[in-house]
N, C-alpha and C positions, 0 to 999 in steps of 0.2 A: 306373113300372110299365108297360112296353111289352108289351101283350098277355100279361102274366103273371097267370094266374088265382090263383096262390098264391105264397107266399114260398118261395124256394129258395136254396141255397148254390151258388156257383160257385167252384171251386178255381182260383186264378189260374195255378198252375204247369202244369195239365193242361187247363184249360177245361172240365172235367166238371161237370155239374149234379147236385146231390143234393137230395132232399127234406129238409125241415127235421128230420123225425123219423127219417131214415135216412141220416145223414151220417157220415163218419169222424171227426168232431170230438167233443171231450169237453166243451167249455165255450165260452161266448160272453161276453166282457167288455163290449164296446161296439160301437156302429155309428155311422156318420157319413155326411154328404154335404157338399156345398159350402156349406150354410147353417147346420148345427148339428151337435152331437155329443151322443149319448145314452149314458148309462151303464146297464148292465143291473142292475136291482135285484131280480131274481127269485131267491130262494134255491134253491140246488142246480143252477143252470144257468150260473153264472159260471166256476167252476173245474172242476166235474164230478168224477167219480170215475174212477180208472184202470180201463180195460177196459169202461166203460159209455159208450153212445152218447148224445149230447145229444138231449134230447126234452122236449116240453112247454113250449116257449118261446112266450110271448105277444108278438106284434109290434105291439101297439096302442101306438104311440108317444105318443098323447095321454093315456094313462093314466100319471100321475106315480108311481103305486105300482109300476108295472112298469119304466118307463124314466125316468130323471132327465136332463132336458135341461140341458146346461151353459150354453147361451145362452138366456135366457128371451125370449119375444116371439113374433111371428108369423113363420112360415116364409115366406121370400120366394117360394118356389115356390107355396105356397097363396095368397099375396096376388096373385101374377101370375094364377093361375087365376081367382080371384074377380074381379079387375079385368077380365079378358077376358070373363067371363060378364056382368058388369054394364055393359060398354060404356063405361067411364070414358074421358073424352077427355084428350088431352095438353094441356099448358099452352098457352094462347092459342087453342085451337081450340074451336069451338062444339060442344055436345052436346045432343041431344034438342031443346029449344026454342030452340037457337041461342045460349044463354048461354055465356060463356067459363068455362073451368075454371082460372082463375088461382090459386084457392086450393088446388089439388090438391098433395098432398105427393109424396115420391119414389115411393111405391107406388100413387099414384092415389087414396088415401083422403083427401079434403079435409073441410072442415067441412060439417055438414048444414045444413038450412034454418034450424035454430034457432041455428046458430053454434057449437055445441059440438063439439070434436074427438073422434075415436074414440080411447079410451085404449089400444086394442090395436094402434094403427097404429105406435107407436114400437117399433122392433126394435133389439135390442142386437146389433150386428154383430160379427163376428170381428175382434179387434184386428189391426192390420197386423204383418207379420213384421218382426223386428228385423234380419233379414239383408237387405242391399240387393239390389235387383233385378239379376239376372244378365244382363249384356249381352255378347254375342259378335258380333263383326263377321262379315260374310258371308265375308270372305277367310279368317279364322281358322277358321270353321266348315267351309269347304271343305277346308282343308289338314289338319284333324283334329289336327295337331301344329304349332303356329306356328313352332317352331324347326327344323322339318324332320325331327325324329326323336323318338320316344318309346319307352322301354324299360321293360317290366314284367317283373319277375323272380318266378319261381315255384320250387317245389321241383324240382330237376333240369330246369329248363326256363326259357327266356327268350323273351319275345315282343317283337319290334321292329315299330313302325309308322312308316312314312315318309310325308312329305307327298305328297298326290295331285296337288295343284295348286299354283300359285304359284312364286315364285322358289326356294323351298327344296326343290322336288320333284327327284327323282333323274333323271339323264340316261338311265339304263337302264330306267326305268319300274317299278323295285322299289317295292312298297307295303307288304309285310309279310314278316317273316322269323321263323319259329318254329324255335328250336334246342332239341333235347332231348339231355340228357347222362346218362351212366351213374352219375355221382357227384354228391353234393350241392354240392361245390365248383364244379361246372360247368367242369371242365377237360378232360374226355374227351367229345367230341361224338359222339353216337350217330346222330343224324338231324337233317337241316336241311331245312325246307320254306320255299320262297320263292314269293311271289305277285306277278305283274306285270300292268300295265295299259298299253294304248295303245302297244304295241310294233309296229314295222313287220313283224317276222318272226312276229307273232301268238303269241309265247310267253306262256303264261298261268301255268304252274306249273312249278316245278323242285324235285325232292326228291333230296337227296344222302345217301348212307350211307357216312360215312368209315371205319367199322369193317368194312364188307363190300367190301373191295377198291375203295373209293371209287366204288361203283356210283352211277349217276345216272339219274333218270327225268325226262323233260321232256314236258310236254303243251302242245299248240298249239290255238288256236281255228281254226274254219273260215276258209279264205282263206290259209293258210300256203303257203309255197313247196313245190312238188311234192305238195301235199295231205297233208302229214305230220300225223298226229293225236297220236302218242305215240312217244317214242324212249327205249329202255332201253339204257344203255351201261355196260360194264365196261372201263375203260381197258386197252388192250393185250391184250384177251381176246375180247370179243364185243360185238355190237350187235344189238338187235331193234327193228324199226320197224313201226308200224301206220299205215295211211293212211285218209283219207276217200275211199272208193271212188268216190263220185259226183264227186269233183274230179279223177279221173284217167281218161285215155282208154284206158289199157291194162288197167284193172280190177284193178290191184295192191292186195292187201289187207294182206299182211304180208311182211316181209323179215327174215330172221335170218342174221347173218353171224358166223362164227367166224373171226377174223382169221388169214389165212394157211392156212386149212384147208378151209372149206366155206361155201357160201351157199345158202339155200333160200328160195323165194318161193311165195306162194299167190295165186290170182287168183279173180275172180268176175265173172260176166256178160259173158264174152268171146264173140265170134262164133265163134272156133275151138275153143271149149269147153276151153281150157287152164285147168287149176286148180292145177297144181303144177309147180315147176321146181327142180332141185337141181344145183349146180355144185360139184365137188370140185377143189381146187387141188393141183398137183404140188408137194410140199414142196421139191424141188431147185430148180425154176424159181422158186418163190416166194422162196426164200432169195437167189437171184441177183438177182431184181428188187428186193428190199429192200436188198441191199448196194449196188446201183447207185443207188437213190434216196438212200441215206445219203451216198454219195460226192458225188452232185450237190448235195445240200444243204450239205455241208461246203465244196465248191468255191464255191458261191454266197456262203456266209458269209465265206469268206476274201477273195473279190473285193470284197465290200462293205466289209471292214475296211481294205483297201488304199486304197480311194477316200476 
């Protein structure tokens, strides 16, 4: 009870606090801590009634008529508090008059001057778990998936996790891939989200929309080349870029290109007060330039094939 003047409920999913008599719960079956487990024995408060709020619960755990303890004996927390107040010494150390406390038991309650042991000092502890202790190496914990990849399938969705560290990590820095589909058989991909770490180009996220002309959105962390923050690309159609203004000397904020037709740019914080620039391409000259580029590419490919 850390500075809690009264008993309260804390909903773990929202972290909201509710008074005991004004909570959204209908019943209370049991309570427990690391030392014991208590079963609620108060009629009308265990299951409750539909539509009625839980109220009138007595939290006096020492009252066996209200709460039945599964493990009988002294609560180790209460014993520790009692030992701290009584000043019980540890084994082999002097206490009060300098006498040793060799007869002290696990909780500090030893035999009294008459030599009789305290009958309440024997505590029935929780039996050990039948499950062996889980041990995970540091390397496996860091990789999150020892074999390098883990796939979890959901309805119309698959989630892939890749090793972050170690020999199984990917060369491209890919750590997660979330794929969403339009059908339950997961054959028609609607959207794909990828997350990256520790890339030289500072790429952090990539989202692809195969059903929308294969549109792609890429996001970069600060420090990327040319100060790029986000790029939206539709192959053979358009491209829109957003920049980190503080990383550029020209104050460029956005650039939108419609391939072969038009390019617009916006600026901020420039000394010449330039805020907008638009360039429209001549379709005839653009077609000639594209044809020349294609011919040059074909010639280069043919020369490479002869070699």
